[in-house]
N, C-alpha and C positions, 0 to 999 in steps of 0.2 A: 504494500500500500504506500509506504513512504517513497519507495523507488518510483512508483507510477506518478505520484504527485510531482516530484522534482523533475522527472523526465518530461512530463507534460509542459513544464515551464521552459523547457529547452536548455536546461543547465547541464554543465559537464559533470556527470556522475560516474563514480567508480565504485564498484562493489568488490568486496574481498580484496581491497588494495593492499599489496604486500609492503611490509616494512622489515627492517632487520630484526624486529622484536616480535613479529606476528602479523596478523591481518586485521585491518580495519574493516568493520562490517560494511560501512558506506562512507564515502567521502564526496562532498559536493564542492567543486572547485569554482574559482572566480572569487567569490567570498569563500573562505575556507570553513566548512562545517564538517566535523568528524562525528559519525554516529556509531554507537555500540548498542546492539539490541541483545537483551538477555531475557530468558524465561526464568521467573523467580522460583519456580519449583525445582529448577536444576542448579541455580546459584543463589547465594544469599541476596535478599532485597537490599537495594542501595549500592550494588556492586558495579553496575554498568559504567557510570562515570569514573569510578575509582579504577576500573580496568584500563580505561583510556590513559589515565595518568600513570599508572604503574607500568604499563607496557611502553610508554614513551611514544605513542602513536603520532603525536603532534610534531615530534622532532623532524620528521621528513619535510614538513611544510614551513618551518621557522624561517628559512632563507628567503621566502617570498616577501617578508616584511609586512605582512597583513595580519590583522587580528585573526586568531584561530578560535572558533567556537566549538567546544566539546559538548556533545549531546548524548546523554545516557537515557535509553528508553527500556523500560521493563514491562514485560507482558506476563499474564497469568494464564496458564492452560485451563484452570478450572473456571475462572471468570470470563475467559476469552475476551480480554480487554487489556488496555494499558493500565498498569497499576502504579507505575513510577516513572517520573520524567524529571531529569535534572540537566541544567545547562550551566556552563562556565566558559568565560572568555579569557584567553591568555594572550 
């Protein structure tokens, strides 16, 4: 759903973008938005944004000299909905 929304806007979207520390679930370039999507039944709640920080996913984009927006989105299998959303700009 997230991918479809940003693709419809004609933005440069990269999914499973590789870094030397792992893979970013989705990166939207131009303005730099890095998304991590987690299912809370599989990982602790509140972990999506922390995973972006811990894995250093933003390092790849620091040389662009633009603000980098980190977005952690958490889903619940049982509720079938978004149950957590956190944003940080670095």
